[in-house]
N, C-alpha and C positions, 0 to 999 in steps of 0.2 A: 836390082840385086838378084840377078839370075845367072851370072856367069861365074867362071872358076878362075881364080888368080893363081898362077904358077910362079913360085919364087925359087930360083936355083941359079947359082953362079956359073954353072956349066951350060953354055948356050945350046949344045947338042941335046942335053937331057931335057931342058925345058921345052925345046921345040918338038922333040920326040913325043913327050907327054901331051903337048898341045895338039899335035897331029892325030894321035890316038883318040883323044877326047872329042875333037871336032868330027872325026869319022863317026863317032857314036852320037853326034847331034848336039854336043855341048858347046857353048860359046866360051872362049878363053881370053885372058889377058896375061901378059908375061912381064916379069921383073927379074933383073939380074943381080940386084943388091938391095940392101935394106932401105936406102933412101927412095929408090923407085917403088919398092913395095909399099912403104908407108904413104907415099904420095898417091898411089893407086887406091889404097884403102880409104884415105881421107876424101878422095874425089867421089868414090862410090863404093860402099862396102860390097864385097862379092858374096855370092851364095855359099861359096866354099873356097878354102885356101889350101893349096898344096905347097908345103914349105920345107926347104932343105935346112937341116940343122947347121951345116958349116957353110958360111958365105964368105968367100975369100975377098979380102980388101974392103969389107963392109964395116960401117960404123957399129952395127948391131948384129949379133948372131941370131940363129933361128929361135932360140929360147927367149931372147929379149923381145923379138918381134911377136912371138906367141903371147907373152905376158901383156904386151901393149894391145894386141887384138882382143884378148879375153877381157881386158879392162874396159876398152872403149866400145867393142862390138861383140859382146858375150854370146850372141846368137849365131855367130859365124863359125861353123865347124872347121877345124884345122887338122889336116892330115900331114904328119911329119914324115919326111923321107931322108935317109942318110946312108952314105956309103961306108960310114964308120960305125955302124949301129952296134950297140950292145945293150944289155939289159938295163944298165944304169941310165943310159940316155933315154931309153924307152920309158922307164919309170919317171924320170925327171920331166919328160914331155907330157905324159899322162897326168902327173901331179899338177902341172900348170894349166891343164884344161884341154890338151890335145884330144881330138876325136879318136885317132888311131895312129899307128906307127908302121911304116913300111921300110924295109931295108933294101938298099941297092946291092947288086942288080935286081930289079923287081920283076916279078912275073906279071905280064900284062893282064891276064885274066884276074889275078888277085887284086891288082890295082883297080880294075874296073868294078869289081865287087865292092871294094871298100868305098870307092867314089859314089857308086849308085846308092849305097846305104847312107853315106854322109849327105848326099843331095836330098834324099828323102827326109832325113832329119831336118835339114835346112827348110824344106818345104813345109813340114809340119810346124816348125817354130814360127814361120811367117804366118801360116794360117791361124795359129794360136794367138799371135799378136793382133791379127785382123779381127778375130772374134772378140778379143778383149776390147779393141777400139769400138766395135759395134755395141758391146755391152755398155761402154761409157756413153755413147750417143743415146742408147735407149734409156739411160738414167736421166730422163728429161724432168724438168721442173714444171709443175703445173699449179696454176692459181690465177685469180683475177683480183684478189683483195688488195687493199692499200698496203697492208703489211707485207704481202708477197711482192708486190711491185717495188716497194722500197728495198727489199732484200735483193731482188734481181738487179736493180739499179746499182747497188753497191758492188755486187759481184762483177757486173760488166766493167766497172771501173778498174778492176784489178786483173782481168783476164790477160791483157796484153803485156803486163809488167812481169817482173821476176820476183816481186816483193813477197816476203813471207806473210802468210795470212793466218790469223787465229779466229776460228769459228766458235762462238759460244752459244749455248742454248740447251734446253732440257733434253733428256734422253728421248730418242724417237722422233725428234723434230725435223730430221732430214739434213743433218750437218754433213754426212758423207756425200749425199747427192749434191749439196752445194759445192763441196770440194771437187767432185767430178765435173760439175758444170764449169768451174774455173778451168780445170784441165782441158776439157773438151772444146773450149772456146779460145784456148791459148795457142801460141806457136809451138807448144810441146804436145799437141793433141795426138800426134802420131807416135809419140814415145810412151814408155810404160807409165801406168798409174799404180803404185804399190802401196798397200795399206799395212800399217803396223798396228795391230790390236794390242795397245799397251796394257790393257787390263786382262787380256787373255793369254799372255805369255808368262810362264813362271820366271820370277826374278833371276834365278840362277842360270836361265837359258837365254835371257834377253840379249846379251852381248853376242852370243853365237848367232842368234836369229838375225840381228842387225848387221853385224860385221862379217859374218861367215867364219869359216875355219879352215885350217890346213892340217892334215894328218898324213903320216906315212902310208896308212892303209887306204884312205879314201881320196887322197890328193886334195885339190882345191874344191871347197863347197861355198859358192858365193852366198852372201847374206842378202837381206832385203835392200840395204843401201846400194849394193853393187847392182842388184837386179833393176833398181830404179834409175840407173845412170842415164842421163839425158832427159829424164822425165820428172815425175812428181813423186815424192815420198809423203804419205799422209799419216800423221801420228794421231790415231783415233783415241780419244780420252787420254791426252798426254799427261794429265795429273797422276795417272797410275804408273808412270815410268819410274823404275827404281832410281834412287838418288845417285848411286854409283854410275849408272848408265847415263844419267843426265849430264854429268860432267864430261863424259866422253863424247856425247852428242854435241855438246857445246863446242868442243874442240874440232869436231868435224865441220860444224857450221863456220868456224873461223878459218880452218886450213883447207877445207874441201878435199880432205884425204884422211885415210885411216889405215890401220893394220889389222888383218884378219887374226882371229884367235888362233894361236899356235904358229903364226907366220911372222916373217920379218919384212917383207916387201911392203912399201907404201902403195895403197890403192887410191887413185885419184877419181873423184866423182863430180859430175855436174848435175846438181839437183835443185828443183824448186821444192820448198818445204811448206806444207799446209798442215795445221794442227787443229784439233778440236777439243773442247772440254765442256762438261755440264756442271763443273764445280767452280768455286770462287778461287782462282789461282792466287790472288793477292792474300787471301786467308791462308792458303797452303804455304805461301812464302813465310808468313808470320809464324806458322806452325813448324817451319823448317822441314817441310816435306817436299818442297819444290824450290829449285835454285832460282834466285832472283835474276842472275845473269842470263840464264836460259830463257826465262820469261820475257825479258826485254828483247832477246834475239828472235823469239818466235812471234811476239805480239806486235810486229811492225804495222800491220793493218788489221785492227780488230773489227770483226763483223758479227752482229748478233742475229741468230736465226730464230724467228718467232715461234712460239708454241702454237699448237693447233687451235687453242682457245683464242689466240690473238688473230686468227685468220679463219673464223667460222664460216665466212662466205665461201671458202674454198672447199668445204666438206663435200657438197654434192659432186663437184668436178673430180675430186680425188677418189671418191667412192666409185663413180662411174668408170674411172680409169682402172681401178683395181679389179672391178667386175670384168672388164674387157681383158685385163692381163691374166686373170685366173681362167677365163674362157680359153685363151690361147694356150696357156701353159699346162692346164690340168683338165681341160674339157668341161669345166663347171658351167652351169647354165648362164647364158647372157641375159640377165634379168634387169629390168628397169627399176627405178626407185619411185615409190609412191610419194605424194606430197606429204602425207603424214609421217612417213619414215624420214624424209629429209628434214622436216620440222623438228622431229624428235632428236635426230642425230646432231642437229645444229645447237640444241640446248643441253646436250649431255656434257658431263665432265670428262675430259680426256687427259688423264695423268700420263698415259703412254704416248700421247700425241699421234703423229701420222702412222707410226708403227702399230699403235693400238687400233687405229681405224682400219688399217690393212688386215690385221688379224680378225677384227670383227666381221669385215666383209667376207673373208674366206670362211669363217665359221657359219655365217648365215647361208652362204651358197651351198655348203656341204650339208647342213642340217635343214635347209629351207623347204618350203612348201611349193613344189612344182616349179614352173618356169615363168609364172606371171610376175607382176611387179612386187618388189619386196615391201611388205607392210610393216607398220610400226610394231605390231604385236610380235613380229619375228625377232626384234632386237632384244638382246639379253638384258636382264637386270631390271625389269619393269617394277618389281616389288620394291627395289631399292630407291626408285624414283618417286615413291609415294603413290602408286596406283595399285588398285586391287579390285578386280571385277567391276570396273567403271567408277569405283568410289575413290575420292581423294582422301588419303590418310594423313591427318594433321601431325606435324611434329609436336613433341611435348611442349615446347616453348609457345608455339602458335596456339595450341589448344587452351592455354591458360589465359589468353588475352581477351579483353572485351571485344565485341564484334567489330566496332569501328577501328580499333587498333589492329586487329587481326587482318581486316580487309586492307588497310593501308600497307601493312607489312607484306601481304601477298601481292598487292598491286605493284609495290616498289620492286620486289624481287622478280616478278614476272616481266615488268617493263625493262628492268636492267638486263635480264637475259635476252629479251628480244632485240633491244638496241645493240647489244654487243654481238648478237648473232648476225645482224645486218651491218656490222662494221661502223656503227655510229650514224648510219643513214636514217634520219628522222622520217623522211618521206616514205621509204620502204617499210619502216616499222609501223607507221600510221596505217599504211595500206593493209599490212598483214593483220594488225590487231583490230581493224575496222573502225578507226577513229579519224576525224578530220585532223589535219596537221596542227592547226591552231589549238584544237581541243587537247591534243596530245601534249603540246608544249605547256599548256596550263596545268594539265595533270602532273607532268614531270616536275614542274616548279612547285606544285603543292606538296609533292612527295619528297622534295629535296634531291631529285636526281639531276645531275649535270653531266655534260659531256666535255671532254678535254682531249688534247692531242698527247699521244704517248708514242715516241719514236716514229712520228709521222702518221700515226694511225689514231682515229677518233675512238675513244672508249667511254663508256658510261660508268659513273660511280655515284655514291651517295655523299652529298654535302651534309655532314652531321649537324652543323649549326642550323642550316636552313631546314632540315628535316625535323629538328626539335622545336621550331617555332610554331 
């Protein structure tokens, strides 16, 4: 995509333009009619297109070709030329997305100025797309836990298909990174990945944002669906999409086309749709805030993204990754993690999930103590975890129990926390708490703590009947 396609029904004109451009170091291709032009574009989109408005004996005129190019290859600048130019044609061309308009007979210096500007625009657009693709690649997924491996296994199964995926999971768990992983490993990886923040767009603007608009003053303004053509459209927190928009999106999924706000022309799109939600969509359907038909269209392949608490083993790896990332992006210290800090982080409650962990790491690096290993005392909220100057502060309920019952309650909660921290691995838990594996098994049985599989991951919980015995 580095040459210029010249489309003109007059052979002398297209060859003259080609000779001028080749003398300036540009590569060119030539087309004398609409069929040749469309075949050339479909074979390899050019970096720039010079297009005559009037194409004698052609199936499509220049405006028709312009519409097709802006629909299927919106990043290709199109310079319109015409021997019958007037202000109405110029306005019509610009409204449809033309980069500029030149009237025949043209001034060569003027032509070269416009073409150099347009080629620079094309180069910048290509660089922007390259940077976006690099950003997708850098959105890598990290983890070694059973829950993480199970997630990646499911994602790998859907990367090569075109099926619609619904990612569910709590806020901050990494649903968008999972969506980017699917895109980055699919045959659409070189095409756009466009995010629709369903909760962040005002309901009265949602349709303009999605479908774009056409006005006499500003011409064509492509929406997010059009920008995602050929790639992936990601509906982030789709439960927040307005009901009226839901019915129109449903129609797009069925027809693969739509009309811009204020426009009349149908815009065709080729999209893969990935959605995410942290809410119960079936409950939203019962509450009549989400359309059941849209749910079934989007929920073709449901995938659950685990919370951070379901993958505590991954916390050290994720924290180290964020430390390195902040060192590169902000110049913050490249600090290691002490064993005590890791142990504490793996036992903390993480309602904000991976996003909360990232924020915590940034906070500690900004406010931290030097460049040595991060210590447990630097982590926030120690008083809330029941620690104060080395003393353990008892909860009201625990303080009212007899010693034997209080000890059992403490041991039960402590061992539950450690087993879940190590992903249900009894050997690693026994090693950490300093007990023989057999002794730990006996202790767990006496406390009524059992482990079971949950979505392929072993977790510990209390068997109330056994604990009561």
